[in-house]
The first five atom37 places (N, CA, C, CB, O) and aatype in JSON, in Angstrom:
{
  "aatype": [12, 11, 9, 11, 1, 19, 3, 6, 5, 7, 13, 0, 10, 15, 6, 6, 3, 16, 3, 8, 10, 0, 7, 16, 6, 10, 17, 13, 2, 12, 10, 11, 2, 1, 9, 9, 19, 5, 15, 9, 7, 13, 3, 5, 3, 9, 12, 11, 6, 9, 2, 9, 16, 2, 18, 18, 18, 9, 6, 6, 19, 8, 5, 11, 2, 15, 15, 9, 6, 6, 6, 13, 9, 8, 1, 9, 17, 13, 0, 15, 14, 11, 3, 11, 3, 6, 13, 12, 5, 19, 10, 0, 12, 11, 11, 10, 15, 5, 3, 19],
  "atom_mask": [
    [1, 1, 1, 1, 1],
    [1, 1, 1, 1, 1],
    [1, 1, 1, 1, 1],
    [1, 1, 1, 1, 1],
    [1, 1, 1, 1, 1],
    [1, 1, 1, 1, 1],
    [1, 1, 1, 1, 1],
    [1, 1, 1, 1, 1],
    [1, 1, 1, 1, 1],
    [1, 1, 1, 0, 1],
    [1, 1, 1, 1, 1],
    [1, 1, 1, 1, 1],
    [1, 1, 1, 1, 1],
    [1, 1, 1, 1, 1],
    [1, 1, 1, 1, 1],
    [1, 1, 1, 1, 1],
    [1, 1, 1, 1, 1],
    [1, 1, 1, 1, 1],
    [1, 1, 1, 1, 1],
    [1, 1, 1, 1, 1],
    [1, 1, 1, 1, 1],
    [1, 1, 1, 1, 1],
    [1, 1, 1, 0, 1],
    [1, 1, 1, 1, 1],
    [1, 1, 1, 1, 1],
    [1, 1, 1, 1, 1],
    [1, 1, 1, 1, 1],
    [1, 1, 1, 1, 1],
    [1, 1, 1, 1, 1],
    [1, 1, 1, 1, 1],
    [1, 1, 1, 1, 1],
    [1, 1, 1, 1, 1],
    [1, 1, 1, 1, 1],
    [1, 1, 1, 1, 1],
    [1, 1, 1, 1, 1],
    [1, 1, 1, 1, 1],
    [1, 1, 1, 1, 1],
    [1, 1, 1, 1, 1],
    [1, 1, 1, 1, 1],
    [1, 1, 1, 1, 1],
    [1, 1, 1, 0, 1],
    [1, 1, 1, 1, 1],
    [1, 1, 1, 1, 1],
    [1, 1, 1, 1, 1],
    [1, 1, 1, 1, 1],
    [1, 1, 1, 1, 1],
    [1, 1, 1, 1, 1],
    [1, 1, 1, 1, 1],
    [1, 1, 1, 1, 1],
    [1, 1, 1, 1, 1],
    [1, 1, 1, 1, 1],
    [1, 1, 1, 1, 1],
    [1, 1, 1, 1, 1],
    [1, 1, 1, 1, 1],
    [1, 1, 1, 1, 1],
    [1, 1, 1, 1, 1],
    [1, 1, 1, 1, 1],
    [1, 1, 1, 1, 1],
    [1, 1, 1, 1, 1],
    [1, 1, 1, 1, 1],
    [1, 1, 1, 1, 1],
    [1, 1, 1, 1, 1],
    [1, 1, 1, 1, 1],
    [1, 1, 1, 1, 1],
    [1, 1, 1, 1, 1],
    [1, 1, 1, 1, 1],
    [1, 1, 1, 1, 1],
    [1, 1, 1, 1, 1],
    [1, 1, 1, 1, 1],
    [1, 1, 1, 1, 1],
    [1, 1, 1, 1, 1],
    [1, 1, 1, 1, 1],
    [1, 1, 1, 1, 1],
    [1, 1, 1, 1, 1],
    [1, 1, 1, 1, 1],
    [1, 1, 1, 1, 1],
    [1, 1, 1, 1, 1],
    [1, 1, 1, 1, 1],
    [1, 1, 1, 1, 1],
    [1, 1, 1, 1, 1],
    [1, 1, 1, 1, 1],
    [1, 1, 1, 1, 1],
    [1, 1, 1, 1, 1],
    [1, 1, 1, 1, 1],
    [1, 1, 1, 1, 1],
    [1, 1, 1, 1, 1],
    [1, 1, 1, 1, 1],
    [1, 1, 1, 1, 1],
    [1, 1, 1, 1, 1],
    [1, 1, 1, 1, 1],
    [1, 1, 1, 1, 1],
    [1, 1, 1, 1, 1],
    [1, 1, 1, 1, 1],
    [1, 1, 1, 1, 1],
    [1, 1, 1, 1, 1],
    [1, 1, 1, 1, 1],
    [1, 1, 1, 1, 1],
    [1, 1, 1, 1, 1],
    [1, 1, 1, 1, 1],
    [1, 1, 1, 1, 1]
  ],
  "atom_positions": [
    [[-1.53, 0.83, 19.58], [-0.93, 1.34, 18.81], [-1.54, 3.11, 18.27], [-0.9, 0.21, 17.87], [-2.59, 3.52, 18.77]],
    [[-0.8, 3.95, 17.3], [-0.55, 5.09, 17.64], [-0.37, 5.64, 16.55], [0.33, 5.24, 18.46], [0.75, 5.79, 16.08]],
    [[-1.96, 6.22, 15.67], [-2.12, 6.23, 14.72], [-1.79, 7.85, 14.25], [-3.28, 5.59, 14.58], [-2.46, 8.74, 14.77]],
    [[-0.67, 8.21, 13.19], [0.02, 9.85, 13.24], [-0.9, 10.02, 12.07], [2.05, 10.25, 12.95], [-1.51, 11.01, 12.47]],
    [[-1.51, 9.71, 10.71], [-1.89, 9.77, 9.95], [-2.08, 8.57, 8.76], [-1.43, 10.64, 9.88], [-1.41, 7.56, 8.56]],
    [[-3.25, 9.08, 8.06], [-4.1, 8.33, 7.13], [-4.47, 8.73, 6.06], [-5.05, 8.01, 7.53], [-5.37, 9.55, 6.23]],
    [[-4.18, 8.52, 4.81], [-4.46, 8.76, 3.63], [-5.01, 7.64, 2.46], [-3.4, 9.31, 3.33], [-4.9, 6.44, 2.2]],
    [[-5.44, 8.43, 2.12], [-6.72, 7.32, 0.58], [-5.27, 7.73, -0.27], [-9.16, 8.4, -0.48], [-4.56, 8.72, -0.07]],
    [[-5.11, 6.85, -1.06], [-4.0, 6.31, -1.98], [-4.14, 7.17, -3.76], [-4.3, 4.3, -2.06], [-3.45, 7.96, -4.41]],
    [[-5.5, 6.43, -3.97], [-6.74, 6.93, -5.06], [-5.99, 5.56, -6.28], [0.0, 0.0, 0.0], [-5.75, 4.35, -6.19]],
    [[-5.83, 6.77, -7.47], [-4.97, 6.24, -7.76], [-3.66, 6.96, -8.37], [-5.5, 5.48, -8.36], [-3.2, 6.72, -9.49]],
    [[-3.17, 7.8, -7.51], [-2.21, 7.74, -7.29], [-0.51, 7.01, -7.42], [-2.67, 7.82, -6.75], [0.29, 7.34, -6.54]],
    [[-0.19, 6.37, -8.15], [1.34, 5.01, -8.21], [2.3, 5.63, -7.61], [2.13, 4.47, -9.9], [2.85, 6.73, -7.7]],
    [[2.47, 4.0, -6.54], [4.05, 4.76, -6.44], [4.91, 4.22, -7.16], [4.78, 4.77, -5.13], [4.65, 3.62, -8.2]],
    [[6.0, 4.39, -6.68], [7.19, 3.84, -7.57], [7.65, 2.53, -7.59], [8.28, 4.46, -7.31], [8.24, 1.94, -8.49]],
    [[7.24, 2.08, -6.29], [7.01, 0.63, -6.36], [5.93, -0.15, -7.0], [6.96, 0.27, -5.25], [6.0, -1.31, -7.4]],
    [[4.44, 1.0, -7.07], [3.78, 0.2, -8.18], [4.16, 0.78, -9.7], [2.11, 0.25, -7.95], [3.36, 0.69, -10.63]],
    [[5.28, 1.3, -9.82], [5.73, 1.36, -11.32], [5.68, 0.19, -11.74], [7.05, 1.88, -11.65], [5.07, -0.51, -12.56]],
    [[7.07, 0.08, -10.41], [8.33, -1.37, -10.76], [7.66, -2.55, -11.43], [9.08, -2.17, -9.18], [7.8, -3.08, -12.53]],
    [[6.68, -2.83, -10.12], [5.18, -4.25, -10.85], [4.65, -3.96, -11.8], [3.7, -4.6, -10.06], [4.21, -5.0, -12.28]],
    [[4.34, -2.84, -12.61], [4.07, -2.39, -13.65], [4.48, -2.88, -15.32], [4.42, -1.36, -13.31], [3.96, -3.38, -16.32]],
    [[5.83, -2.33, -14.78], [6.63, -2.26, -15.33], [6.57, -3.31, -16.37], [7.5, -2.17, -14.59], [6.76, -4.43, -15.9]],
    [[6.25, -3.25, -18.21], [5.62, -3.82, -19.02], [4.6, -4.58, -19.65], [0.0, 0.0, 0.0], [4.41, -5.26, -20.65]],
    [[3.67, -3.93, -18.01], [1.7, -4.18, -18.63], [1.54, -3.29, -19.58], [0.21, -3.77, -17.43], [2.37, -2.53, -20.08]],
    [[-0.08, -3.49, -19.9], [-0.63, -2.93, -20.89], [-1.17, -1.28, -20.64], [-1.68, -3.89, -21.22], [-1.52, -0.52, -21.55]],
    [[-1.1, -0.88, -18.78], [-1.04, 0.03, -18.12], [-0.2, 0.51, -18.37], [-1.15, -0.04, -17.19], [-0.43, 1.59, -18.93]],
    [[1.33, 0.15, -18.17], [2.68, 0.86, -18.48], [2.86, 1.3, -19.74], [3.78, 0.06, -18.25], [3.12, 2.5, -19.89]],
    [[2.79, 0.6, -20.66], [2.56, 1.51, -21.56], [1.67, 2.47, -22.12], [2.71, 1.13, -22.1], [1.96, 3.65, -22.27]],
    [[0.67, 2.0, -22.42], [-0.88, 3.78, -21.64], [-0.11, 4.44, -21.47], [-2.05, 3.93, -19.89], [0.2, 5.13, -22.44]],
    [[0.79, 4.69, -19.93], [1.1, 5.73, -19.31], [2.85, 6.27, -20.35], [1.15, 5.2, -17.44], [2.83, 7.46, -20.64]],
    [[3.61, 5.82, -20.62], [3.84, 6.31, -21.36], [3.9, 7.06, -22.38], [3.9, 6.07, -21.31], [4.93, 7.71, -22.6]],
    [[3.06, 7.11, -23.02], [1.78, 7.75, -24.08], [1.31, 8.88, -23.26], [0.3, 6.6, -24.45], [0.79, 9.87, -23.77]],
    [[1.49, 8.76, -22.1], [0.87, 10.25, -21.98], [1.73, 11.42, -20.5], [-1.17, 9.87, -21.54], [1.31, 12.19, -19.64]],
    [[3.27, 10.84, -21.02], [3.81, 11.87, -19.89], [3.79, 13.17, -20.38], [5.27, 11.62, -19.41], [3.6, 13.54, -21.54]],
    [[4.02, 13.89, -19.27], [4.13, 15.22, -19.91], [5.62, 15.72, -18.3], [1.96, 16.36, -20.03], [5.66, 15.29, -17.15]],
    [[6.53, 16.72, -19.02], [7.81, 17.52, -18.51], [6.97, 18.53, -17.84], [8.97, 18.17, -19.74], [6.22, 19.03, -18.68]],
    [[6.75, 19.16, -16.37], [6.74, 20.45, -15.97], [7.6, 20.83, -14.54], [5.29, 20.78, -15.87], [7.37, 20.62, -13.35]],
    [[8.86, 21.6, -15.4], [8.78, 22.86, -14.93], [8.61, 23.76, -14.32], [8.63, 23.11, -15.08], [8.13, 24.79, -14.79]],
    [[8.94, 23.62, -13.15], [8.02, 24.58, -12.28], [9.05, 25.65, -10.69], [6.61, 23.16, -11.5], [10.28, 25.65, -10.61]],
    [[8.41, 26.17, -9.99], [9.03, 26.7, -9.07], [7.98, 26.44, -7.84], [9.42, 28.13, -9.45], [6.82, 26.85, -7.8]],
    [[8.76, 25.55, -6.68], [8.0, 24.96, -6.29], [6.81, 24.02, -6.63], [0.0, 0.0, 0.0], [6.48, 23.95, -7.81]],
    [[6.46, 23.63, -6.14], [5.38, 22.09, -6.63], [5.16, 21.88, -5.59], [5.89, 20.61, -7.4], [5.89, 21.95, -4.6]],
    [[3.62, 21.46, -5.75], [2.89, 21.46, -4.66], [1.19, 20.05, -5.63], [2.5, 23.71, -4.12], [0.22, 20.3, -6.34]],
    [[1.85, 18.59, -4.97], [0.92, 17.21, -5.45], [-0.48, 17.89, -5.91], [0.59, 15.92, -3.98], [-0.96, 17.56, -6.99]],
    [[-1.09, 18.77, -5.14], [-2.57, 19.03, -4.42], [-2.68, 19.4, -5.98], [-2.96, 20.37, -2.87], [-3.85, 19.09, -6.24]],
    [[-2.31, 19.72, -6.75], [-2.89, 20.63, -7.92], [-3.43, 19.21, -8.84], [-1.47, 21.84, -8.86], [-3.87, 19.54, -9.94]],
    [[-3.46, 17.72, -8.56], [-4.18, 16.61, -9.3], [-4.86, 16.44, -8.59], [-3.69, 15.49, -9.73], [-5.11, 15.24, -8.52]],
    [[-5.87, 17.55, -7.3], [-6.9, 17.86, -7.07], [-8.38, 18.5, -7.84], [-6.46, 18.35, -6.4], [-9.6, 18.35, -7.84]],
    [[-7.32, 19.28, -8.45], [-8.11, 20.25, -9.62], [-8.72, 19.53, -10.44], [-7.28, 21.16, -10.5], [-9.88, 19.94, -10.54]],
    [[-8.54, 18.68, -11.08], [-8.48, 18.17, -12.0], [-9.84, 16.79, -11.7], [-6.89, 17.91, -12.23], [-9.96, 16.29, -10.59]],
    [[-10.77, 16.35, -12.95], [-11.29, 14.92, -12.12], [-10.68, 13.95, -12.91], [-13.06, 14.58, -12.03], [-10.85, 13.78, -14.12]],
    [[-9.8, 13.2, -12.0], [-9.03, 11.42, -12.0], [-10.05, 10.54, -12.39], [-8.45, 10.7, -10.35], [-10.8, 10.09, -11.52]],
    [[-10.12, 10.37, -13.06], [-10.42, 9.42, -13.9], [-9.68, 7.6, -14.44], [-10.41, 10.32, -14.82], [-10.38, 6.63, -14.7]],
    [[-7.87, 7.66, -14.48], [-7.03, 6.96, -14.25], [-6.48, 7.09, -13.33], [-6.46, 6.86, -14.92], [-6.7, 7.84, -12.38]],
    [[-5.4, 6.11, -13.59], [-4.2, 5.79, -12.52], [-3.04, 7.22, -13.36], [-3.42, 3.52, -12.68], [-3.43, 7.81, -14.36]],
    [[-1.77, 7.5, -12.75], [-1.4, 8.56, -12.45], [0.28, 7.96, -11.43], [-2.83, 9.4, -11.67], [0.75, 7.48, -10.4]],
    [[0.4, 8.27, -12.17], [2.41, 8.67, -11.1], [3.22, 9.71, -11.2], [3.79, 7.71, -11.47], [3.59, 9.54, -12.36]],
    [[3.71, 10.57, -10.88], [4.36, 11.64, -10.48], [6.26, 11.04, -10.22], [3.41, 12.22, -8.99], [6.72, 10.09, -9.6]],
    [[6.79, 11.91, -10.85], [8.59, 11.53, -10.4], [9.17, 12.94, -10.44], [9.67, 10.36, -11.72], [9.02, 13.73, -11.38]],
    [[10.0, 13.2, -9.04], [10.7, 13.68, -9.66], [11.96, 13.43, -10.44], [10.73, 14.23, -9.13], [12.81, 12.53, -10.45]],
    [[11.79, 14.49, -11.05], [13.16, 14.62, -12.08], [14.45, 15.29, -11.41], [12.8, 15.64, -13.45], [15.52, 14.79, -11.73]],
    [[14.46, 16.08, -10.76], [15.64, 17.17, -10.85], [14.82, 17.81, -9.72], [15.99, 18.17, -12.47], [13.64, 17.49, -9.6]],
    [[15.49, 18.87, -8.7], [15.08, 19.34, -7.5], [16.57, 20.32, -7.42], [14.7, 18.02, -6.22], [17.72, 19.9, -7.28]],
    [[16.12, 21.74, -7.55], [17.31, 22.46, -7.68], [17.35, 23.13, -6.17], [17.27, 23.57, -9.02], [16.31, 22.84, -5.57]],
    [[18.34, 24.02, -5.29], [17.5, 24.65, -4.74], [18.87, 25.99, -4.86], [16.75, 23.91, -3.21], [20.05, 25.81, -5.18]],
    [[18.28, 27.07, -4.55], [18.64, 27.86, -4.77], [18.61, 29.56, -2.83], [17.75, 27.8, -6.32], [18.24, 29.46, -1.66]],
    [[18.97, 30.24, -3.32], [18.97, 30.83, -2.27], [17.07, 31.94, -1.64], [20.45, 31.72, -2.67], [16.63, 32.33, -0.56]],
    [[16.59, 32.0, -3.15], [15.7, 32.57, -3.7], [14.81, 31.75, -4.25], [16.12, 33.34, -4.44], [13.78, 32.34, -4.58]],
    [[14.82, 29.95, -4.61], [13.74, 29.66, -4.76], [13.66, 28.38, -5.24], [13.19, 30.48, -5.39], [14.3, 28.16, -6.27]],
    [[12.96, 27.36, -4.69], [13.32, 26.01, -5.38], [12.69, 25.41, -6.84], [12.95, 25.0, -4.36], [11.47, 25.49, -6.99]],
    [[13.46, 24.85, -7.83], [13.2, 24.84, -9.12], [12.57, 23.59, -8.74], [14.34, 24.97, -10.24], [12.76, 23.08, -7.64]],
    [[11.49, 22.82, -10.06], [11.43, 21.15, -9.61], [10.98, 20.8, -11.14], [10.06, 20.55, -8.1], [10.13, 21.32, -11.86]],
    [[11.62, 20.04, -11.29], [11.85, 20.06, -12.22], [11.05, 17.74, -12.37], [13.69, 20.88, -12.38], [11.74, 16.73, -12.27]],
    [[9.33, 17.86, -12.64], [8.8, 16.77, -12.96], [7.97, 16.36, -13.88], [8.43, 16.5, -12.26], [7.28, 17.08, -14.6]],
    [[8.11, 14.08, -13.88], [6.9, 14.12, -15.12], [6.29, 13.26, -14.97], [7.16, 14.05, -16.52], [6.73, 12.14, -14.73]],
    [[5.14, 13.56, -15.06], [3.6, 13.32, -14.45], [3.44, 12.21, -16.32], [2.15, 15.52, -14.07], [3.69, 12.55, -17.48]],
    [[2.8, 10.53, -15.55], [2.52, 9.91, -16.37], [0.87, 10.16, -15.57], [3.43, 8.51, -16.63], [0.54, 10.47, -14.42]],
    [[0.03, 9.8, -16.94], [-1.36, 9.8, -17.05], [-1.36, 8.35, -18.27], [-2.07, 11.58, -17.63], [-0.65, 8.17, -19.26]],
    [[-2.55, 7.43, -17.61], [-3.1, 5.92, -17.83], [-4.47, 6.56, -18.81], [-3.62, 4.85, -16.01], [-5.14, 6.01, -19.69]],
    [[-4.53, 7.95, -18.23], [-5.86, 8.66, -19.44], [-4.83, 9.63, -20.01], [-7.62, 9.7, -18.64], [-4.03, 10.33, -19.38]],
    [[-5.02, 9.54, -21.32], [-5.16, 10.61, -21.87], [-6.69, 11.72, -21.65], [-4.9, 10.11, -23.16], [-6.71, 12.95, -21.7]],
    [[-7.26, 11.25, -21.54], [-8.26, 12.65, -21.13], [-7.69, 13.39, -19.54], [-10.26, 11.98, -20.88], [-7.96, 14.59, -19.59]],
    [[-7.26, 13.16, -18.68], [-7.18, 12.89, -17.43], [-5.74, 14.27, -17.86], [-6.97, 10.93, -16.78], [-5.55, 15.4, -17.43]],
    [[-4.71, 13.06, -19.3], [-3.39, 14.61, -19.37], [-4.01, 16.22, -19.74], [-2.05, 14.3, -21.03], [-3.73, 17.39, -19.46]],
    [[-4.75, 15.66, -20.32], [-5.87, 17.18, -21.53], [-6.04, 17.7, -20.5], [-7.7, 16.98, -22.57], [-5.34, 18.6, -20.05]],
    [[-7.24, 17.08, -19.84], [-7.38, 18.6, -18.3], [-6.82, 18.81, -17.11], [-8.63, 18.75, -17.54], [-7.28, 19.32, -16.09]],
    [[-5.6, 18.28, -17.4], [-4.58, 18.71, -16.13], [-3.27, 20.22, -17.01], [-3.37, 16.65, -15.51], [-2.73, 21.21, -16.51]],
    [[-3.25, 19.55, -18.67], [-2.58, 20.05, -19.22], [-3.67, 21.71, -19.15], [-2.16, 19.11, -20.54], [-3.12, 22.77, -18.87]],
    [[-4.34, 21.68, -19.28], [-5.52, 22.88, -19.43], [-5.1, 23.91, -17.81], [-7.62, 21.93, -19.39], [-5.01, 25.13, -17.66]],
    [[-4.89, 22.53, -16.6], [-4.99, 23.6, -15.32], [-3.98, 24.08, -15.2], [-5.31, 23.18, -14.0], [-3.77, 25.0, -14.42]],
    [[-2.45, 23.16, -16.52], [-1.78, 24.08, -16.11], [-1.47, 25.27, -16.88], [-0.87, 23.58, -15.77], [-0.45, 25.91, -16.68]],
    [[-2.46, 25.62, -17.9], [-2.15, 26.17, -18.81], [-3.02, 27.55, -18.14], [-2.46, 25.39, -20.23], [-2.59, 28.69, -18.29]],
    [[-3.95, 27.34, -17.59], [-4.6, 29.0, -17.06], [-3.59, 29.24, -16.1], [-6.38, 29.13, -16.21], [-3.09, 30.35, -16.3]],
    [[-3.05, 28.6, -15.05], [-2.13, 28.6, -14.07], [-1.17, 29.32, -14.64], [-1.71, 27.35, -13.6], [-0.74, 30.27, -13.99]],
    [[-0.71, 29.1, -15.75], [0.41, 30.25, -16.63], [0.04, 30.81, -16.8], [1.08, 30.31, -17.67], [0.82, 31.73, -16.54]],
    [[-1.35, 31.49, -17.37], [-1.89, 32.36, -18.09], [-2.29, 34.16, -16.82], [-3.37, 31.33, -18.83], [-2.23, 35.37, -16.99]],
    [[-2.62, 33.29, -15.78], [-2.78, 34.32, -14.8], [-1.42, 34.23, -13.45], [-4.46, 34.05, -14.17], [-1.51, 34.7, -12.32]],
    [[-0.37, 33.56, -13.95], [0.8, 34.8, -13.17], [1.59, 34.95, -14.16], [1.81, 34.39, -11.73], [2.78, 34.95, -13.85]],
    [[1.18, 35.15, -15.96], [1.58, 36.01, -16.62], [1.14, 37.55, -16.53], [1.4, 35.51, -17.62], [1.72, 38.49, -17.08]],
    [[0.04, 37.6, -15.76], [-1.12, 39.21, -16.2], [-0.17, 39.86, -15.0], [-3.58, 39.19, -15.77], [-0.33, 41.04, -14.66]]
  ]
}
């Protein structure tokens, strides 16, 4: 066996996980705490900027490549309203810093 990479998944859910969770209380909670993020470029490491306390799922809704930039639309589902609110604060700070 030759191991190339090992990552901890932590609270991040896969698409398969969300399929299995459909209709559960967790799934309904996550439906209540979804946000849409449109960005130029996208780095999932942004999730490391908040103290995640519960499950989340990042869904790529759209990707558009032009010769100049790569634009994304993601839907991010949070099980915890606290995690969603903290993430929104991180996004607001990033938006403010890029507008300066």
